[in-house]
Residue frames as a rotation matrix with the C-alpha (Angstrom) as fourth column:
UNK 1
-0.033 -0.963 -0.266 72.17
0.895 0.090 -0.436 -136.82
0.444 -0.253 0.859 29.11
UNK 2
0.509 0.219 -0.832 72.58
0.700 -0.668 0.252 -134.07
-0.501 -0.711 -0.494 31.73
UNK 3
0.960 -0.097 0.264 73.60
0.091 -0.781 -0.618 -130.66
0.266 0.617 -0.740 30.43
UNK 4
0.602 -0.768 0.220 76.81
-0.723 -0.407 0.558 -130.84
-0.339 -0.495 -0.800 32.51
UNK 5
0.530 -0.409 0.743 77.99
0.312 0.909 0.277 -134.11
-0.788 0.084 0.609 30.89
UNK 6
0.205 -0.565 -0.799 80.93
-0.813 -0.553 0.183 -133.66
-0.545 0.612 -0.573 28.54
UNK 7
0.973 0.143 0.180 81.73
-0.009 0.806 -0.592 -135.79
-0.229 0.574 0.786 25.54
UNK 8
0.016 -0.999 -0.038 85.07
-0.542 -0.040 0.840 -137.19
-0.840 0.007 -0.542 24.42
UNK 9
0.755 0.126 -0.643 85.96
-0.645 0.322 -0.694 -138.26
0.119 0.938 0.324 20.92
UNK 10
0.300 -0.635 0.712 87.89
-0.303 0.644 0.702 -141.54
-0.905 -0.426 0.001 20.98
UNK 11
0.332 -0.297 -0.895 90.22
-0.931 0.051 -0.362 -142.49
0.153 0.953 -0.260 18.16
UNK 12
0.841 0.023 0.541 90.85
-0.185 0.951 0.246 -146.19
-0.509 -0.307 0.804 17.63
UNK 13
-0.198 -0.980 -0.028 94.08
-0.576 0.093 0.812 -147.89
-0.793 0.177 -0.583 16.62
UNK 14
0.135 0.145 -0.980 94.61
-0.950 0.299 -0.087 -149.73
0.281 0.943 0.178 13.36
UNK 15
0.019 -0.159 -0.987 95.89
0.091 0.983 -0.157 -152.71
0.996 -0.087 0.033 15.39
UNK 16
0.956 0.288 -0.062 95.63
0.061 0.010 0.998 -153.62
0.288 -0.957 -0.008 19.07
UNK 17
-0.084 -0.995 -0.049 98.68
0.251 0.027 -0.968 -152.64
0.964 -0.094 0.248 21.09
UNK 18
-0.522 -0.237 -0.820 99.69
0.817 0.137 -0.560 -151.74
0.245 -0.962 0.122 24.63
UNK 19
-0.870 0.074 -0.488 98.18
0.165 -0.889 -0.428 -148.27
-0.465 -0.453 0.761 24.42
UNK 20
-0.350 0.806 -0.478 95.01
-0.833 -0.501 -0.235 -148.81
-0.429 0.316 0.847 22.44
UNK 21
-0.473 0.304 0.827 92.56
0.292 0.940 -0.178 -151.12
-0.831 0.157 -0.533 20.75
UNK 22
-0.966 0.232 0.111 90.70
0.071 -0.173 0.982 -151.38
0.247 0.957 0.151 17.48
UNK 23
-0.388 0.907 0.165 87.01
-0.920 -0.393 -0.008 -150.66
0.057 -0.154 0.986 17.21
UNK 24
0.141 0.406 -0.903 86.50
-0.398 0.858 0.324 -154.37
0.906 0.314 0.283 16.57
UNK 25
-0.639 -0.439 -0.632 88.12
0.390 0.523 -0.758 -155.22
0.663 -0.731 -0.163 19.91
UNK 26
-0.886 0.394 0.247 85.87
-0.454 -0.618 -0.642 -152.73
-0.100 -0.680 0.726 21.67
UNK 27
-0.005 0.928 -0.373 82.86
-0.914 0.147 0.377 -154.41
0.405 0.343 0.848 20.07
UNK 28
-0.051 -0.085 -0.995 84.06
0.044 0.995 -0.088 -157.85
0.998 -0.048 -0.047 21.15
UNK 29
-0.939 -0.298 -0.173 84.55
0.197 -0.052 -0.979 -156.60
0.283 -0.953 0.107 24.72
UNK 30
-0.578 0.794 0.188 81.06
-0.816 -0.557 -0.153 -155.09
-0.016 -0.242 0.970 24.74
UNK 31
0.204 0.649 -0.733 79.57
-0.619 0.666 0.417 -158.40
0.759 0.368 0.538 23.58
UNK 32
-0.322 -0.431 -0.843 81.58
0.290 0.803 -0.521 -160.43
0.901 -0.412 -0.133 26.10
UNK 33
-0.978 -0.122 -0.169 80.63
0.198 -0.295 -0.935 -158.16
0.065 -0.948 0.312 29.01
UNK 34
-0.168 0.985 0.034 77.04
0.975 0.161 0.156 -157.55
0.148 0.059 -0.987 27.99
UNK 35
-0.004 0.068 -0.998 77.62
0.433 -0.899 -0.063 -153.80
-0.901 -0.432 -0.026 27.92
UNK 36
0.930 0.177 0.323 77.46
0.368 -0.391 -0.844 -151.14
-0.023 0.903 -0.429 25.26
UNK 37
0.236 -0.927 0.291 80.69
0.732 -0.027 -0.680 -149.60
0.639 0.374 0.673 23.93
UNK 38
0.139 -0.148 0.979 80.41
-0.357 -0.930 -0.090 -146.48
0.924 -0.337 -0.182 26.10
UNK 39
0.875 0.229 0.427 79.97
-0.477 0.259 0.840 -148.60
0.081 -0.938 0.336 29.22
UNK 40
0.740 -0.669 -0.073 83.04
0.659 0.743 -0.117 -150.65
0.132 0.038 0.990 28.29
UNK 41
0.008 -0.747 0.665 85.14
0.335 -0.624 -0.706 -147.49
0.942 0.228 0.246 27.96
UNK 42
0.334 0.170 0.927 83.94
-0.702 -0.611 0.365 -146.22
0.629 -0.773 -0.085 31.35
UNK 43
0.997 0.031 0.067 84.56
-0.066 0.781 0.621 -149.64
-0.033 -0.624 0.781 32.92
UNK 44
0.465 -0.884 0.056 88.08
0.762 0.368 -0.533 -149.78
0.451 0.290 0.844 31.51
UNK 45
-0.060 -0.475 0.878 88.87
-0.063 -0.876 -0.478 -146.26
0.996 -0.084 0.022 32.71
UNK 46
0.674 0.356 0.647 87.52
-0.655 -0.116 0.747 -147.05
0.341 -0.927 0.155 36.20
UNK 47
0.916 -0.384 -0.112 89.76
0.401 0.879 0.259 -150.16
0.000 -0.282 0.959 36.36
UNK 48
0.121 -0.908 0.402 92.78
0.645 -0.236 -0.727 -148.11
0.755 0.347 0.557 35.25
UNK 49
0.141 -0.008 0.990 92.03
-0.475 -0.878 0.060 -145.39
0.869 -0.479 -0.127 37.80
UNK 50
0.929 0.277 0.243 91.72
-0.345 0.417 0.841 -148.00
0.132 -0.866 0.483 40.56
UNK 51
0.719 -0.693 -0.059 95.15
0.694 0.712 0.105 -149.43
-0.031 -0.117 0.993 39.82
UNK 52
-0.033 -0.822 0.568 97.07
0.804 -0.360 -0.474 -146.27
0.594 0.441 0.673 38.93
UNK 53
-0.020 0.083 0.996 95.73
-0.262 -0.962 0.075 -143.53
0.965 -0.260 0.041 41.21
UNK 54
-0.934 -0.341 -0.110 96.29
0.020 0.258 -0.966 -143.46
0.358 -0.904 -0.234 44.97
UNK 55
-0.133 0.933 -0.336 93.25
0.663 0.335 0.669 -144.40
0.737 -0.134 -0.663 47.05
UNK 56
0.599 0.266 -0.756 94.02
0.779 -0.414 0.471 -141.71
-0.188 -0.870 -0.455 49.64
UNK 57
0.897 -0.285 0.339 95.50
-0.166 -0.926 -0.338 -138.25
0.410 0.247 -0.878 49.92
UNK 58
0.029 -0.952 -0.306 99.25
0.416 0.290 -0.862 -138.12
0.909 -0.102 0.404 50.59
UNK 59
0.690 0.176 -0.702 100.17
0.724 -0.146 0.675 -137.54
0.017 -0.973 -0.228 54.22
UNK 60
0.950 -0.299 0.092 102.47
-0.304 -0.951 0.057 -134.84
0.071 -0.082 -0.994 55.59
UNK 61
0.216 -0.923 -0.317 105.55
-0.399 0.213 -0.892 -137.05
0.891 0.319 -0.323 55.46
UNK 62
-0.205 -0.391 -0.897 107.59
0.566 0.701 -0.434 -138.58
0.799 -0.597 0.077 58.29
UNK 63
0.835 0.474 -0.279 106.88
0.472 -0.357 0.806 -137.65
0.282 -0.805 -0.522 61.91
UNK 64
0.311 -0.722 0.619 109.11
-0.439 -0.686 -0.580 -135.04
0.843 -0.092 -0.530 63.51
UNK 65
-0.611 -0.614 -0.500 111.31
0.229 0.468 -0.854 -135.85
0.758 -0.636 -0.145 66.50
UNK 66
-0.829 0.358 0.430 108.92
-0.559 -0.527 -0.639 -133.87
-0.002 -0.770 0.637 68.70
UNK 67
0.187 0.946 -0.264 105.91
-0.925 0.260 0.277 -135.86
0.331 0.193 0.924 67.43
UNK 68
0.087 -0.238 -0.967 107.72
-0.022 0.970 -0.240 -139.17
0.996 0.042 0.079 68.03
UNK 69
-0.894 -0.447 -0.029 108.60
0.046 -0.026 -0.999 -138.10
0.446 -0.894 0.043 71.57
UNK 70
-0.459 0.809 0.367 104.95
-0.888 -0.407 -0.214 -137.17
-0.024 -0.425 0.905 72.25
UNK 71
0.398 0.590 -0.702 103.83
-0.624 0.736 0.265 -140.60
0.673 0.332 0.661 71.03
UNK 72
-0.295 -0.602 -0.742 106.43
0.214 0.715 -0.666 -142.36
0.931 -0.355 -0.082 73.16
UNK 73
-0.932 -0.007 0.363 105.35
-0.327 -0.422 -0.846 -140.35
0.159 -0.907 0.391 76.20
UNK 74
-0.068 0.995 0.075 101.68
-0.995 -0.073 0.071 -141.15
0.076 -0.070 0.995 75.57
UNK 75
0.222 0.107 -0.969 102.53
-0.350 0.936 0.023 -144.85
0.910 0.334 0.245 75.17
UNK 76
0.817 0.250 0.519 103.63
-0.544 0.035 0.839 -144.95
0.192 -0.968 0.164 78.78
UNK 77
0.242 -0.836 0.492 107.24
-0.878 0.027 0.478 -145.95
-0.413 -0.548 -0.728 79.14
UNK 78
0.839 0.038 0.543 107.60
0.125 0.957 -0.261 -148.78
-0.530 0.287 0.798 76.66
UNK 79
0.672 -0.626 -0.396 110.79
-0.737 -0.515 -0.438 -147.20
0.070 0.586 -0.807 75.30
UNK 80
-0.336 -0.942 0.013 113.39
-0.941 0.336 0.033 -149.71
-0.036 -0.001 -0.999 74.24
UNK 81
-0.467 0.239 0.851 111.06
-0.141 0.930 -0.338 -152.71
-0.873 -0.278 -0.401 74.38
UNK 82
-0.824 0.206 -0.528 109.73
-0.533 0.036 0.845 -154.41
0.193 0.978 0.081 71.30
UNK 83
-0.037 0.883 0.468 106.31
-0.653 0.333 -0.680 -155.88
-0.756 -0.331 0.564 70.82
UNK 84
-0.937 -0.240 -0.254 105.88
-0.350 0.619 0.703 -159.15
-0.011 0.747 -0.664 68.95
UNK 85
0.063 0.981 0.183 102.64
-0.778 0.163 -0.606 -160.49
-0.625 -0.104 0.774 67.61
UNK 86
-0.916 -0.338 -0.215 101.96
-0.399 0.727 0.559 -163.86
-0.033 0.598 -0.801 66.12
UNK 87
0.061 0.967 -0.246 98.95
-0.942 0.137 0.307 -165.71
0.330 0.213 0.919 64.84
UNK 88
0.439 0.048 -0.897 100.43
-0.082 0.997 0.014 -169.03
0.895 0.067 0.441 65.96
């Protein structure tokens, strides 16, 4: 293990619930996935991070009126007209 790796002590629940699992459940997951217990914990955390954390940095918010006008000017006079697209 690299010297920079940090360890985390994990406490298990007495029963499975929404916020935790028993050590037995972790063992069953490891067997079912063909992984060791540490790999299962990392896999579960990666899945949680993928669903709960944004995949990109937040932007600067809505465009200003000046920015919108610059875009409309660059678009070349399509003001007031709508564009429709359809696959059919």
